[in-house]
C-alpha positions in Angstrom: 172.0 -30.8 -77.8 174.9 -32.8 -76.3 175.0 -36.9 -76.3 174.9 -36.5 -72.5 171.3 -35.4 -72.6 169.9 -38.8 -73.7 171.7 -40.4 -70.5 168.6 -40.0 -68.0 165.9 -41.1 -70.4 168.5 -43.9 -71.9 168.7 -44.8 -68.4 165.3 -45.4 -67.4 164.8 -47.1 -70.3 167.9 -49.2 -70.4 166.4 -50.5 -67.0 163.1 -51.1 -68.3 164.4 -53.3 -71.4 166.7 -55.2 -68.7 163.9 -56.6 -67.2 162.0 -57.8 -70.5 165.4 -59.6 -71.6 165.9 -61.3 -68.6 162.7 -62.9 -68.5 163.9 -66.1 -70.5 167.2 -66.2 -68.6 168.5 -68.4 -65.9 169.0 -66.8 -62.4 172.8 -66.2 -63.0 172.1 -64.5 -65.9 169.6 -62.1 -65.2 171.7 -61.1 -62.5 174.8 -60.3 -64.6 172.7 -58.4 -66.6 171.0 -56.5 -64.1 174.3 -55.8 -62.0 175.6 -54.8 -65.2 172.9 -52.3 -65.6 172.7 -50.8 -62.4 176.8 -50.1 -62.8 175.8 -48.5 -66.0 173.1 -46.3 -64.8 175.4 -45.6 -61.7 178.3 -43.7 -64.6 175.6 -42.1 -66.7 174.3 -40.5 -63.9 177.6 -39.2 -62.6 178.6 -38.1 -65.9 175.3 -36.0 -66.2 175.7 -34.9 -62.9 179.4 -33.4 -63.9 177.5 -32.5 -67.3 175.1 -30.4 -65.4 177.5 -28.8 -63.0 179.8 -27.6 -65.5 177.1 -25.8 -67.5 175.7 -24.2 -64.3 171.9 -25.0 -65.3 169.6 -28.0 -65.6 168.1 -28.8 -69.0 164.9 -30.4 -70.4 164.7 -33.7 -72.4 161.8 -34.0 -74.5 160.1 -37.4 -75.1 159.7 -37.7 -78.8 158.6 -34.5 -81.1 155.7 -33.6 -78.7 156.5 -29.9 -76.7 155.0 -29.1 -73.5 151.9 -29.0 -72.6 151.5 -32.1 -74.6 154.7 -34.2 -74.3 156.1 -35.8 -71.7 159.5 -34.2 -70.5 162.2 -35.6 -67.9 164.0 -32.7 -66.1 167.9 -32.8 -65.5 169.7 -30.5 -62.8 172.4 -31.2 -60.4 170.0 -32.0 -57.7 168.1 -35.0 -59.4 171.6 -36.1 -60.5 173.0 -36.0 -57.5 170.2 -38.1 -56.1 170.2 -40.4 -59.0 174.1 -41.6 -58.6 173.2 -42.0 -54.9 170.5 -44.3 -55.2 172.1 -46.3 -58.3 175.3 -46.8 -56.0 173.6 -47.3 -53.1 171.3 -50.0 -54.6 174.3 -52.0 -56.4 176.0 -52.0 -52.7 172.7 -53.6 -51.7 172.8 -56.4 -54.0 176.1 -57.1 -53.8 176.0 -57.0 -50.2 173.2 -59.5 -49.8 173.6 -61.2 -53.4 174.7 -64.7 -51.5 171.2 -64.4 -49.7 169.4 -64.0 -52.5 170.1 -67.5 -53.6 169.5 -69.0 -51.1 166.0 -67.3 -50.0 164.5 -67.2 -53.7 163.5 -70.4 -55.2 165.8 -71.3 -58.1 163.4 -70.7 -60.8 162.2 -67.4 -59.4 165.4 -65.7 -59.3 165.6 -64.1 -62.5 162.0 -62.9 -61.7 163.5 -61.3 -58.6 165.9 -59.3 -60.9 163.3 -58.2 -63.0 161.7 -56.9 -60.1 165.4 -55.4 -59.5 165.2 -53.3 -62.9 161.8 -52.5 -62.8 162.4 -50.5 -59.3 165.5 -48.8 -60.5 163.7 -47.7 -63.5 160.7 -46.3 -61.4 163.3 -44.7 -58.8 164.8 -43.0 -61.8 161.6 -42.0 -63.9 160.6 -40.5 -60.2 163.7 -38.3 -59.7 163.7 -37.1 -63.2 160.2 -36.9 -64.4 158.6 -33.0 -65.1 155.1 -34.6 -65.9 153.3 -35.6 -62.5 151.4 -38.2 -64.1 154.3 -40.2 -65.3 155.7 -39.7 -61.9 152.5 -41.3 -60.4 152.4 -43.9 -63.5 156.4 -44.9 -62.3 155.3 -44.5 -58.5 153.0 -47.6 -59.0 155.6 -49.5 -60.9 157.9 -48.9 -58.0 154.9 -50.2 -55.4 154.4 -53.2 -57.8 158.0 -54.0 -58.0 158.8 -53.7 -53.9 155.7 -55.7 -53.2 156.9 -58.4 -54.9 160.6 -57.8 -53.6 159.0 -58.6 -50.7 156.6 -61.8 -51.1 159.1 -63.3 -53.3 160.9 -65.1 -50.3 157.3 -66.8 -50.5 157.1 -67.7 -46.4 154.2 -66.5 -44.1 155.6 -63.7 -42.4 156.8 -62.2 -46.0 153.2 -63.0 -47.5 151.8 -60.9 -44.8 154.1 -58.2 -45.2 153.6 -57.9 -48.4 150.3 -57.8 -48.3 150.1 -55.0 -45.6 152.3 -53.0 -47.8 150.0 -52.9 -50.7 146.8 -52.6 -48.6 148.8 -49.0 -47.1 150.4 -48.4 -50.6 147.2 -48.4 -52.5 145.6 -46.1 -50.0 148.1 -44.0 -50.3 147.9 -44.5 -54.6 144.5 -43.9 -54.7 144.9 -40.7 -52.7 147.8 -39.6 -54.7 146.0 -40.2 -58.3 142.6 -38.4 -57.0 144.6 -35.1 -56.3 146.4 -35.3 -59.4 143.1 -35.2 -61.4 141.8 -32.9 -58.7 144.9 -30.8 -60.0 144.3 -31.4 -63.8 140.8 -29.8 -63.4 141.7 -27.0 -61.8 144.6 -25.8 -64.1 144.0 -28.2 -66.9 148.0 -29.0 -66.9 150.0 -32.2 -66.1 153.6 -31.0 -66.8 155.1 -29.0 -63.7 155.9 -26.0 -64.8 152.4 -25.3 -66.4 150.9 -26.4 -63.6 152.9 -24.1 -61.8 152.0 -21.2 -63.7 148.2 -22.0 -63.6 148.4 -22.2 -59.5 150.2 -18.5 -59.8 147.4 -17.1 -62.1 145.1 -18.4 -59.5 146.5 -17.2 -56.9 146.7 -13.6 -58.0 143.1 -14.0 -58.7 142.9 -14.8 -55.2 144.4 -11.7 -53.9 147.4 -13.9 -53.6 146.7 -16.9 -51.8 145.7 -20.2 -52.9 142.0 -21.2 -52.9 139.9 -24.3 -51.4 140.0 -26.5 -54.0 143.4 -25.5 -54.4 144.5 -26.4 -50.4 142.3 -29.8 -50.7 144.0 -30.7 -53.9 147.2 -30.1 -52.5 146.9 -32.2 -49.1 145.3 -35.0 -50.4 148.5 -35.5 -52.7 150.6 -34.4 -49.6 148.7 -37.4 -47.5 148.9 -39.5 -50.4 153.0 -39.5 -50.4 153.5 -39.1 -46.6 151.5 -42.5 -46.3 153.5 -44.4 -48.9 156.5 -43.2 -47.6 155.8 -43.8 -43.8 155.1 -40.9 -41.8 153.9 -41.8 -38.7 151.0 -42.7 -38.0 151.1 -43.9 -41.5 153.8 -46.6 -40.8 152.4 -49.7 -39.2 153.5 -51.9 -42.8 157.1 -51.0 -42.5 158.8 -53.3 -39.6 157.3 -56.5 -41.4 158.3 -55.2 -45.1 161.6 -54.5 -43.5 161.8 -57.6 -41.8 160.8 -60.4 -43.7 162.4 -59.5 -46.9 165.5 -61.1 -48.1 168.3 -59.1 -47.1 169.3 -57.0 -50.4 165.3 -56.4 -50.7 165.2 -55.0 -46.8 168.3 -52.9 -47.7 167.2 -51.7 -51.2 163.4 -50.7 -49.6 164.2 -48.9 -46.6 167.2 -47.1 -48.8 165.4 -46.3 -51.5 161.9 -46.9 -52.0 160.4 -44.4 -49.2 162.5 -42.1 -50.0 161.7 -41.9 -53.6 157.8 -40.8 -52.4 159.8 -37.6 -50.2 161.9 -36.7 -53.4 158.7 -36.4 -55.8 156.7 -34.7 -52.9 159.6 -32.3 -52.7 159.8 -31.7 -56.4 155.9 -31.1 -55.9 156.4 -28.7 -53.4 158.7 -26.6 -55.0 158.1 -27.0 -58.7 154.2 -27.0 -59.1 153.5 -25.0 -56.0 156.3 -23.3 -54.8 157.7 -23.1 -51.1 155.4 -19.9 -50.4 152.1 -21.5 -51.4 153.0 -24.6 -49.2 153.9 -22.2 -46.2 150.7 -20.2 -46.6 148.6 -23.3 -46.7 149.8 -24.2 -42.8 150.6 -28.0 -44.7 153.9 -27.9 -43.3 152.9 -27.4 -39.7 151.3 -31.1 -39.7 154.4 -32.3 -41.5 156.3 -31.2 -39.2 154.4 -32.3 -35.9 154.1 -35.4 -37.4 157.4 -35.5 -37.8 158.5 -34.9 -34.4 155.8 -37.0 -33.4 157.2 -39.9 -35.6 161.0 -39.0 -34.3 159.8 -40.4 -31.0 157.6 -43.4 -31.6 159.6 -45.0 -34.1 162.1 -44.8 -31.7 160.3 -46.0 -28.3 159.4 -48.7 -31.1 163.1 -49.6 -31.5 163.6 -50.1 -27.5 160.6 -52.6 -27.7 161.7 -54.4 -30.3 163.1 -57.9 -29.4 164.5 -58.6 -32.9 167.6 -56.8 -34.6 165.3 -56.6 -37.8 162.6 -54.8 -36.2 164.6 -52.4 -34.6 166.6 -51.7 -37.8 162.9 -51.1 -39.4 161.5 -49.1 -36.4 164.5 -46.8 -36.4 163.4 -46.2 -40.2 160.1 -44.5 -38.9 162.2 -42.2 -36.6 164.7 -41.6 -39.7 161.5 -40.8 -42.0 160.4 -38.2 -39.3 163.9 -36.5 -39.2 163.1 -35.8 -43.1 159.7 -34.5 -42.6 160.5 -32.5 -39.7 163.1 -30.6 -41.9 160.6 -30.2 -44.6 158.3 -29.2 -41.9 160.7 -26.7 -40.7 159.9 -24.0 -43.9 163.5 -22.9 -44.3 165.7 -23.4 -46.9 168.3 -24.6 -44.4 165.7 -27.0 -43.5 164.7 -28.7 -46.9 168.6 -29.0 -47.4 169.2 -30.9 -44.3 166.2 -33.2 -45.1 167.9 -34.2 -48.5 171.4 -34.8 -47.0 169.5 -36.7 -44.2 168.1 -39.1 -47.3 171.3 -39.5 -48.4 172.6 -40.3 -44.9 169.9 -42.9 -43.8 170.5 -44.4 -47.1 173.8 -45.2 -46.8 173.6 -46.0 -43.2 170.6 -48.4 -43.3 171.9 -50.5 -46.0 175.0 -50.5 -43.9 173.1 -52.1 -40.9 170.9 -54.7 -42.5 173.5 -56.1 -44.4 175.5 -56.0 -40.8 172.8 -57.1 -39.0 172.1 -60.3 -41.6 175.7 -61.4 -41.0 175.2 -61.4 -37.3 172.2 -63.4 -37.6 174.0 -65.7 -40.2 177.1 -66.3 -37.4 173.7 -66.9 -34.6 172.0 -69.4 -36.6 169.8 -67.1 -38.2 168.4 -66.3 -34.9 167.2 -62.6 -34.9 166.6 -62.3 -31.1 169.2 -60.3 -29.1 169.2 -63.4 -26.9 171.0 -65.7 -29.7 173.1 -62.4 -30.6 175.0 -62.2 -27.5 178.9 -62.4 -28.7 178.2 -62.3 -32.1 180.2 -59.7 -33.0 183.3 -62.1 -31.8 182.0 -64.9 -33.9 182.0 -62.2 -36.9 184.3 -59.3 -36.6 183.7 -57.6 -39.7 180.4 -57.5 -39.6 180.5 -56.8 -35.6 182.6 -53.9 -36.9 180.6 -52.6 -39.9 177.1 -52.5 -37.2 179.0 -50.6 -34.9 179.6 -48.3 -37.2 176.2 -47.9 -38.9 175.0 -47.6 -35.1 177.4 -44.8 -33.8 176.5 -42.5 -37.3 172.6 -43.2 -36.4 173.1 -41.7 -33.0 175.2 -38.9 -34.6 179.0 -39.6 -33.4 181.3 -36.9 -35.1 183.1 -37.8 -38.1 180.2 -39.9 -39.7 177.0 -38.9 -41.5 174.2 -38.9 -38.7 176.4 -36.5 -36.5 176.5 -34.1 -39.8 172.3 -34.6 -40.0 171.5 -33.8 -36.5 173.8 -30.4 -37.1 172.1 -29.6 -40.2 168.8 -29.7 -38.4 169.3 -28.0 -35.0 171.3 -25.4 -37.4 168.2 -25.0 -39.7 165.7 -24.8 -36.6 167.7 -21.6 -35.6 166.6 -19.9 -39.0 162.9 -20.7 -38.0 160.3 -19.6 -36.1 160.6 -19.7 -32.0 158.1 -22.5 -31.5 159.5 -24.4 -34.6 163.1 -24.1 -33.1 162.4 -24.8 -29.2 160.4 -28.2 -30.2 163.3 -29.4 -33.0 166.1 -29.1 -30.5 164.0 -30.5 -27.6 162.9 -33.6 -29.7 166.1 -33.7 -31.4 167.8 -33.9 -28.0 165.6 -36.7 -27.1 165.3 -38.7 -30.1 169.6 -38.9 -30.1 169.4 -40.1 -26.4 166.4 -42.9 -27.6 168.5 -43.8 -30.6 171.7 -44.3 -28.3 169.6 -46.6 -26.3 168.0 -48.6 -28.6 171.5 -49.1 -30.8 174.3 -49.1 -28.0 172.1 -51.7 -25.9 172.5 -53.7 -29.4 176.4 -52.6 -29.6 176.8 -54.1 -26.0 174.9 -57.0 -26.6 176.7 -58.0 -29.6 180.0 -57.6 -27.7 179.3 -59.5 -24.9 181.0 -62.3 -25.2 179.3 -64.0 -21.4 176.6 -66.6 -21.5 176.4 -67.2 -24.8 173.8 -70.0 -25.7 174.9 -73.2 -26.0 173.7 -73.7 -29.3 175.1 -70.8 -31.4 178.7 -70.8 -29.4 180.7 -72.8 -31.6 178.7 -70.9 -35.0 180.8 -69.3 -37.8 180.7 -66.7 -40.6 181.6 -67.8 -44.1 180.4 -64.6 -46.2 181.4 -64.2 -49.8 184.3 -61.2 -50.1 181.8 -59.3 -51.9 179.4 -58.6 -49.1 182.5 -57.3 -47.2 183.6 -55.5 -50.0 180.2 -54.0 -49.7 179.9 -53.2 -46.4 183.4 -51.6 -46.4 182.5 -49.2 -49.1 179.0 -48.4 -47.5 181.3 -47.6 -44.2 183.5 -45.5 -46.7 180.4 -42.9 -47.7 179.5 -42.8 -44.3 182.6 -41.7 -43.7 182.6 -39.4 -46.6 179.3 -38.0 -45.8 180.8 -37.3 -42.0 184.0 -35.4 -43.2 183.6 -34.0 -46.4 179.6 -33.0 -45.9 180.6 -29.5 -47.2 180.7 -30.1 -51.2 177.4 -32.4 -50.8 175.4 -29.3 -49.2 176.5 -27.0 -51.5 175.3 -29.7 -54.2 172.1 -29.8 -52.4 171.5 -26.0 -52.3 172.8 -25.5 -55.7 170.1 -28.4 -56.9 167.6 -26.6 -55.0 167.8 -22.9 -56.5 167.6 -24.5 -60.0 164.0 -26.2 -58.8 162.8 -22.8 -58.2 
């Protein structure tokens, strides 16, 4: 066994240990521990990605000395290490970009608690990505939910507490359905590891003439609905605007970029490694995800147009972008899944860029988030205005940026699907792009309009730390990188999905 084999498991444990040792620390020391751990995880994930690429095949790491089906496993392939590297990098940049506001928004005695929650959140993200055990995945889904809820409410303001309660209620419903589905799956297959469960389902299909029986279909449906609720697929999105809009800015960036996507990653793993895509296609579940994805693309954009504040506008945009991902999954093609995974990366980098830059704009407007007060904000803080402009253009789908590649991939993927899906995808994609342009460019025009600036914010200046601007600059580079050098990334995604089979 190579020493690199230990990196994924070590990364998960390291994050959990960091949370423990940060408990008695002061906030500034807990911050240093967390930043060091996130950086180490990023480097370890990159090393694991390089190792898997050089070997050309995934590897299984057994926790302890108990083999399958009794032991716990993590599975490390190209897609897993790519996602782990990207997620840890976005988390690092989100923390750097919003660090100044963490110390402003959170009470001094609770700052170490904030970084403990970040450590636990990263450990859960990594475990969800790597785990080969369904119940372990559920456990870390719950850790993920609790940590995310804590990151929302730690600001201790009225709206943030309400947002946390709504988030917890919806997440608890999703978690309950997920647990119920896994219990049903265990009752049917007698397995919780993904590969043995898959083999049991294959045997059931062979006995049933090649099709899944009704109990299996109900089980798969329950698990899918549970994860769809947790990821905020329309119409299960009601918690998202407040959760993203009233958290401290690092939390908003991390939650919108990473947390919802981790549940989609778990669902993709379940589809590929437990059921297989043929079984999912035969079950017609993809039809429902496809329709809800299309509706979410439109309704999320409509909500963003109706929003009166910049944070809620960005939050409603996330509902539309989740719809894009589920639409890609619902196409039921290999290229559709590649487009969905690529859009996870696009959305993660762009949403962090938008939230962090929006905070700079509101800081330059006496913390006013309504559009009226943001007029001319890009002149008061030019760098944040440029960053928001680039993020907006990416979401609209302007060439050279990540969002453009996502939309090209979705359009190309639709051509491999049946005629009904192809036409629906292209029409809704066009409508959604127009709606994206309406609300994002409306905001851009507003912040770049120097006339009629309200008197109370006319002379307000922005004094953001240099580290925040560095984080935004790196996010801009990532966005251009995904837009200009997308082929190597899509190749990695295709290789990773191929390794799932």
